[in-house]
N, C-alpha and C positions, 0 to 999 in steps of 0.2 A: 504494500500500500504506500509506504514512504517512497519507494523507488519511482512509482508512477507519478506521485505528486511532484517529486523532484524533477522528473523528466519534463513535466508540463511547465514547471517554473523555469526550467532551463531554456525552453523554447520561447517563453513569454518575455524574458528579460531583453531589454533593448541592447543593442551592440554599441552603446556609447562608451567613451573613454573611462567613465567611472566604473564600468563593469568589466573592463578588460584588465587582466593582470599583466605582470611583467613578462610572463611566459607566453602571453598571447591568447590564452584560453579565457572564456567567459566564466565568471564566478557567480555563485548564488550563496546566500546566507541561510543556514538552517541550524537552529539551536546554537547560535554564536560560533559556528564552525563553518569556514568557507569550503565549498566543494566545487571542484572543476566539473563542468558539464561535458559529458561525452556525447558526441553527435549520434552515436549508434544506439542510444537508449531507445527502446520501443516505447511508444505511448499507449498505455493500456488503461481503459476506464476501470474504475474500482469494481463495478458490478453492472452487467447489462440489465436494462429495464425489462422486467417480465410482467406481462399482463396475466392476471389470474383467469384461469379457464372458467367459463360460466357453468358448464355442465347442463345436464337435463333438468327440467323442472323438479322432478322427484328428488334428484341428488341435492339441488339447492335447498329444497324443503327439509331434507334430512340433515344437512349441514347446519341450517339455521336452527333447527330444533336442538341439535347437539350443542351448539354454542349457547343457546338459551338455558338448557339444562345445566351446563357447566358453570355458567354465570350464577345461576341460582344456588348451586352447590357451594361455590366460593362464598356467596353471601351468607348462607346458613353456617358455614364454618367460621366466618368472622363473628357471627352472632354467638355461636357456642364458645368462642374464645373470649368473648366480652369486649371485642373491639368495636362492634356495632350495637346500637340499641335495637332491641326487637321492635317491630312495628306494633302499634296499638291494635287490639282486636277489632275486627270489622263487625260491629253490632248491627243486626238487622231486626226487623220486627219479628221474624220467624225464630231467631235464636236469642231473643231478648231475655227470656226467663232463665235460659241456661247460662248465659254469660254474666248477667247482672242479677242473679237470684235474689238476694236479700234486699238490695236497693230497689229492685223492681216491685217487690212486694210492699215496701214501705211507702213509696210514692209512684204509682204506675203512670199517672198522667204526665208528670214532669220528666220521668225517664223516657217515656214514649216520645215526647216533644224533643228531647235531647237527641234521641236516636234518629228521628226523622231529619233533624237539622244536620247531623253528621252524614247521613245518607245523601242529602242534597249537596253538601260540600264535596263529597267524593264524586258525585255525578258531574258537578260543575268543573272540578279539576280534570276529570276525564275528558269532557267536551272541550276544555281549553287546551289540553295537551296535544290532542290529535284531531283538529277540525276537519282535515282532509279525508279522514277515514269514515266520517259520519256523513252519509249522503242524505240529501233532502228527500222528502216524501215524493215530490214530483219526479225526481231523478229515478227513484226506485220503481215508480209506476211505469215510466217510459222505457226503462232498460229491460231487455229480455235476456234469456239465457244464451241465445245464439250469437251474441256480440253485436247485434244490430240495434239501432235506436228506434 
């Protein structure tokens, strides 16, 4: 890697008197040591640019699922180690009594209002985070399964 960078630098240096030594060769400075350029040094790029193969739709779906599962496993491991705070429980009307047992018995109306407000906040956050994935009702009606409008 250093040789390729030095070769590029050697070719880019101007041939002005400031860069010509007494022996007649061009010099370049690297880490406070002068190196004479050899004209026979091949110029090689560090790494060729590679495009990732797209693959078939089933393969892309499989890879995407594997990445998502791996990301979730890493997140769970961080939670187990105590580096991440676990998310708060998603309380819904259906699991209200299971999650908030004694609190729900004490004041069911207030707890239900609190749960409904949390549900509304989650729904708003979801619609704000990905508006392009939520199609309008008119678009859903006009689109058919065969790809035509």
